[in-house]
SEMAR-584055 format. One record per residue: residue number from 1; y, z, x of N, C-alpha, C, O, CB in turn. Coordinates in pm, whole numbers. Glycine has a CB too. Layout:
<nodes>
- NUM_Y_Z_X_Y_Z_X_Y_Z_X_Y_Z_X_Y_Z_X
...
</nodes>
This chain:
<nodes>
- 1_-2105_8314_-9185_-2037_8333_-9060_-2061_8210_-8972_-2163_8142_-8985_-2084_8463_-8990
- 2_-1967_8184_-8885_-1984_8074_-8792_-1986_8129_-8650_-1899_8206_-8610_-1872_7968_-8809
- 3_-2088_8087_-8576_-2104_8126_-8437_-2060_8010_-8350_-2106_7897_-8367_-2251_8167_-8405
- 4_-1969_8038_-8256_-1920_7935_-8165_-1941_7983_-8023_-1902_8094_-7987_-1770_7903_-8191
- 5_-2004_7898_-7941_-2025_7929_-7800_-1914_7866_-7717_-1880_7749_-7736_-2164_7880_-7753
- 6_-1859_7944_-7625_-1762_7893_-7528_-1829_7909_-7392_-1818_8014_-7328_-1621_7968_-7535
- 7_-1898_7805_-7349_-1979_7813_-7228_-1898_7842_-7102_-1944_7914_-7014_-2055_7684_-7210
- 8_-1777_7786_-7092_-1696_7804_-6973_-1657_7951_-6952_-1641_7996_-6838_-1571_7719_-6981
- 9_-1642_8025_-7062_-1603_8166_-7054_-1720_8261_-7074_-1701_8383_-7072_-1496_8196_-7157
- 10_-1840_8208_-7094_-1959_8290_-7125_-1929_8384_-7242_-1950_8505_-7234_-2004_8372_-7000
- 11_-1879_8325_-7350_-1838_8402_-7467_-1897_8340_-7593_-1905_8218_-7607_-1685_8409_-7477
- 12_-1938_8428_-7685_-1981_8386_-7818_-1884_8446_-7918_-1856_8566_-7914_-2130_8430_-7848
- 13_-1832_8364_-8007_-1738_8410_-8109_-1805_8400_-8244_-1852_8293_-8283_-1605_8329_-8106
- 14_-1808_8512_-8316_-1867_8516_-8450_-1755_8549_-8547_-1699_8658_-8543_-1983_8620_-8459
- 15_-1723_8454_-8635_-1612_8472_-8727_-1643_8421_-8864_-1758_8391_-8895_-1489_8404_-8674
- 16_-1541_8410_-8948_-1559_8360_-9085_-1614_8218_-9084_-1601_8146_-8984_-1427_8365_-9163
- 17_-1674_8178_-9192_-1732_8046_-9206_-1627_7939_-9180_-1520_7940_-9241_-1795_8027_-9345
- 18_-1657_7847_-9089_-1563_7741_-9052_-1553_7638_-9164_-1648_7616_-9238_-1607_7673_-8920
- 19_-1435_7576_-9173_-1413_7474_-9276_-1440_7333_-9224_-1440_7238_-9301_-1271_7482_-9327
- 20_-1464_7320_-9092_-1494_7189_-9036_-1595_7206_-8923_-1610_7315_-8867_-1365_7118_-8985
- 21_-1664_7099_-8890_-1768_7102_-8789_-1708_7090_-8649_-1615_7013_-8626_-1870_6990_-8812
- 22_-1762_7167_-8558_-1719_7165_-8419_-1842_7163_-8329_-1946_7217_-8367_-1629_7288_-8386
- 23_-1832_7103_-8212_-1945_7109_-8120_-1970_7254_-8078_-1875_7332_-8066_-1921_7021_-7995
- 24_-2092_7290_-8058_-2134_7425_-8016_-2104_7531_-8121_-2088_7648_-8087_-2066_7463_-7885
- 25_-2097_7492_-8248_-2076_7587_-8358_-2194_7580_-8452_-2249_7473_-8480_-1943_7557_-8434
- 26_-2234_7698_-8501_-2349_7707_-8589_-2319_7804_-8702_-2265_7913_-8677_-2475_7753_-8510
- 27_-2351_7767_-8825_-2332_7855_-8939_-2452_7948_-8951_-2567_7904_-8942_-2311_7773_-9070
- 28_-2424_8076_-8972_-2529_8177_-8982_-2515_8252_-9114_-2405_8269_-9166_-2524_8275_-8863
- 29_-2629_8299_-9167_-2624_8386_-9283_-2582_8525_-9236_-2576_8551_-9116_-2761_8390_-9357
- 30_-2552_8614_-9329_-2504_8747_-9294_-2607_8826_-9213_-2571_8896_-9118_-2468_8825_-9421
- 31_-2734_8815_-9249_-2839_8889_-9179_-2848_8847_-9033_-2852_8932_-8944_-2974_8867_-9247
- 32_-2850_8717_-9006_-2859_8669_-8868_-2729_8693_-8791_-2733_8713_-8669_-2894_8520_-8867
- 33_-2617_8692_-8859_-2490_8721_-8794_-2484_8864_-8743_-2429_8890_-8636_-2375_8695_-8890
- 34_-2540_8957_-8822_-2541_9097_-8780_-2640_9123_-8666_-2618_9213_-8585_-2575_9186_-8898
- 35_-2747_9046_-8659_-2851_9067_-8558_-2828_8982_-8432_-2918_8972_-8348_-2987_9036_-8616
- 36_-2713_8922_-8419_-2685_8832_-8308_-2698_8901_-8173_-2644_9010_-8153_-2546_8774_-8323
- 37_-2768_8839_-8081_-2773_8883_-7942_-2735_8764_-7854_-2760_8649_-7891_-2916_8939_-7903
- 38_-2676_8791_-7739_-2633_8685_-7649_-2697_8710_-7513_-2746_8819_-7487_-2478_8679_-7638
- 39_-2696_8611_-7426_-2753_8629_-7292_-2680_8738_-7213_-2564_8768_-7238_-2749_8496_-7215
- 40_-2752_8796_-7116_-2690_8898_-7030_-2567_8841_-6961_-2569_8728_-6913_-2792_8950_-6925
- 41_-2460_8921_-6956_-2338_8878_-6891_-2241_8808_-6984_-2127_8781_-6945_-2370_8788_-6777
- 42_-2283_8778_-7105_-2196_8711_-7202_-2119_8816_-7282_-2166_8928_-7300_-2278_8620_-7295
- 43_-2003_8777_-7330_-1921_8861_-7419_-1935_8811_-7561_-1956_8692_-7584_-1772_8860_-7375
- 44_-1924_8904_-7658_-1927_8868_-7800_-1796_8912_-7863_-1754_9027_-7849_-2050_8934_-7873
- 45_-1732_8821_-7931_-1612_8853_-8008_-1649_8836_-8155_-1686_8728_-8199_-1489_8760_-7968
- 46_-1638_8947_-8230_-1669_8942_-8373_-1539_8958_-8451_-1471_9059_-8441_-1772_9054_-8413
- 47_-1507_8856_-8528_-1388_8858_-8613_-1433_8887_-8755_-1508_8809_-8814_-1308_8723_-8605
- 48_-1389_8998_-8808_-1424_9034_-8945_-1333_8960_-9041_-1213_8948_-9017_-1413_9188_-8966
- 49_-1390_8911_-9149_-1309_8843_-9250_-1265_8946_-9352_-1340_9037_-9386_-1387_8728_-9317
- 50_-1143_8931_-9401_-1095_9023_-9504_-1132_8968_-9640_-1124_8848_-9664_-941_9044_-9493
- 51_-1172_9056_-9728_-1214_9014_-9862_-1095_8984_-9951_-1113_8927_-10059_-1300_9122_-9926
- 52_-974_9020_-9910_-857_8995_-9994_-812_8849_-9989_-741_8804_-10079_-743_9084_-9952
- 53_-852_8775_-9887_-808_8637_-9872_-910_8535_-9923_-904_8418_-9886_-776_8608_-9728
- 54_-1004_8578_-10005_-1106_8486_-10055_-1045_8401_-10165_-975_8451_-10253_-1230_8564_-10108
- 55_-1072_8272_-10160_-1024_8181_-10263_-893_8116_-10226_-831_8152_-10125_-1010_8253_-10394
- 56_-850_8020_-10306_-726_7949_-10275_-604_8038_-10299_-605_8125_-10386_-715_7821_-10358
- 57_-501_8015_-10221_-376_8090_-10238_-296_8028_-10351_-330_7921_-10403_-293_8091_-10105
- 58_-188_8096_-10389_-100_8041_-10493_-40_7908_-10449_-23_7817_-10530_12_8140_-10526
- 59_-8_7896_-10319_46_7770_-10267_-55_7657_-10279_-19_7544_-10311_90_7787_-10121
- 60_-184_7687_-10252_-288_7585_-10265_-299_7537_-10410_-309_7417_-10436_-423_7641_-10218
- 61_-297_7632_-10503_-309_7595_-10644_-189_7514_-10692_-204_7419_-10769_-324_7720_-10729
- 62_-70_7551_-10646_49_7475_-10686_47_7335_-10625_91_7240_-10690_176_7549_-10643
- 63_-4_7320_-10503_-14_7188_-10442_-110_7099_-10520_-84_6980_-10539_-61_7199_-10295
- 64_-219_7156_-10566_-315_7079_-10647_-251_7039_-10780_-263_6924_-10823_-445_7161_-10673
- 65_-183_7133_-10844_-117_7103_-10972_-11_6995_-10955_-1_6905_-11038_-53_7230_-11032
- 66_68_7002_-10847_170_6900_-10821_107_6763_-10799_160_6663_-10847_254_6938_-10700
- 67_-5_6758_-10727_-73_6630_-10703_-125_6571_-10833_-117_6450_-10854_-189_6648_-10603
- 68_-180_6656_-10920_-232_6607_-11049_-116_6557_-11135_-128_6453_-11199_-310_6720_-11123
- 69_-5_6630_-11137_112_6587_-11214_164_6453_-11164_201_6366_-11244_223_6692_-11207
- 70_167_6436_-11032_217_6311_-10974_131_6192_-11017_183_6087_-11055_221_6321_-10821
- 71_0_6210_-11012_-90_6102_-11055_-74_6076_-11204_-73_5961_-11248_-237_6138_-11023
- 72_-60_6182_-11283_-42_6165_-11428_87_6092_-11457_91_6006_-11545_-43_6301_-11499
- 73_194_6125_-11384_322_6056_-11405_312_5910_-11367_370_5824_-11435_432_6124_-11324
- 74_239_5879_-11258_221_5738_-11220_144_5663_-11327_180_5551_-11362_149_5728_-11085
- 75_38_5725_-11378_-43_5661_-11482_38_5644_-11610_27_5542_-11678_-170_5741_-11509
- 76_119_5745_-11644_198_5740_-11766_306_5633_-11755_331_5561_-11851_262_5876_-11796
- 77_371_5623_-11637_476_5522_-11622_417_5382_-11624_481_5290_-11677_554_5544_-11491
- 78_298_5362_-11569_237_5229_-11575_193_5197_-11717_198_5082_-11759_117_5221_-11479
- 79_148_5299_-11792_109_5277_-11932_232_5246_-12017_226_5162_-12106_34_5400_-11988
- 80_343_5313_-11989_467_5291_-12063_520_5151_-12036_562_5082_-12129_572_5396_-12027
- 81_519_5110_-11909_572_4977_-11877_484_4867_-11936_535_4765_-11981_583_4959_-11726
- 82_352_4887_-11937_266_4785_-11997_280_4785_-12148_266_4680_-12212_120_4807_-11957
- 83_307_4904_-12206_327_4910_-12352_459_4844_-12390_468_4778_-12493_324_5056_-12401
- 84_562_4863_-12307_691_4799_-12335_678_4647_-12327_740_4575_-12404_798_4848_-12237
- 85_597_4600_-12233_575_4456_-12222_498_4402_-12342_509_4285_-12377_499_4424_-12093
- 86_419_4490_-12405_339_4446_-12520_413_4467_-12651_355_4447_-12758_207_4521_-12522
- 87_540_4508_-12646_615_4521_-12770_656_4664_-12801_690_4692_-12916_535_4469_-12883
- 88_655_4754_-12705_703_4890_-12727_602_4982_-12791_640_5091_-12834_824_4887_-12809
- 89_479_4945_-12799_376_5028_-12863_297_5102_-12755_250_5039_-12660_282_4941_-12950
- 90_281_5235_-12769_207_5313_-12671_58_5321_-12702_-12_5406_-12647_264_5452_-12662
- 91_9_5235_-12788_-133_5242_-12821_-213_5155_-12724_-163_5056_-12670_-159_5197_-12967
- 92_-338_5196_-12703_-424_5118_-12614_-497_5012_-12694_-464_4989_-12810_-523_5209_-12539
- 93_-595_4948_-12635_-665_4838_-12701_-743_4883_-12823_-768_4804_-12914_-757_4771_-12604
- 94_-784_5013_-12826_-859_5063_-12941_-768_5108_-13054_-817_5151_-13159_-948_5178_-12899
- 95_-636_5100_-13035_-543_5142_-13137_-509_5290_-13130_-438_5340_-13217_-600_5110_-13271
- 96_-557_5362_-13029_-527_5504_-13016_-398_5522_-12937_-368_5445_-12846_-644_5579_-12948
- 97_-325_5622_-12974_-199_5650_-12905_-230_5722_-12775_-312_5813_-12772_-104_5735_-12994
- 98_-163_5681_-12666_-186_5741_-12534_-146_5887_-12531_-49_5927_-12596_-110_5665_-12428
- 99_-220_5967_-12455_-193_6111_-12443_-85_6135_-12340_-73_6062_-12242_-320_6188_-12407
- 100_-8_6237_-12362_91_6281_-12264_23_6382_-12173_-85_6432_-12204_218_6341_-12332
- 101_87_6413_-12060_31_6509_-11964_4_6643_-12030_84_6689_-12111_125_6527_-11846
- 102_-106_6706_-11997_-144_6833_-12060_-157_6948_-11959_-196_7058_-11998_-275_6816_-12135
- 103_-127_6925_-11833_-139_7029_-11731_-9_7108_-11726_99_7052_-11712_-172_6968_-11592
- 104_-22_7240_-11738_95_7328_-11734_69_7442_-11636_-44_7488_-11623_129_7383_-11876
- 105_172_7487_-11566_162_7604_-11480_192_7727_-11563_295_7732_-11630_257_7593_-11358
- 106_104_7826_-11558_121_7948_-11633_154_8060_-11535_76_8084_-11443_-5_7982_-11717
- 107_266_8128_-11552_298_8236_-11459_199_8350_-11472_151_8380_-11582_441_8287_-11482
- 108_170_8415_-11360_73_8525_-11365_142_8656_-11392_76_8760_-11400_-5_8533_-11236
</nodes>
């Protein structure tokens, strides 16, 4: 959990673990998050995290796969152009034939 103090509003916000660092924010374990106390006159806002949203979404996974494919295509096109310049052979200096992309999206 991440605890964030908003001094101007005399408020403490306790929510899901933050993905980036912010001033006046502190990461707490579950035990300390449950035992949180604030100064008199302060408000506490507790945001519960849902367990259904844990992990990357399908969109996140597809974005990663697209980025990997793009890099593979760039590497493959540069290997193809250098092989064409060397006489049309797709083999590298060790005599091995270059691999084609092996990443595939599998429907769930």
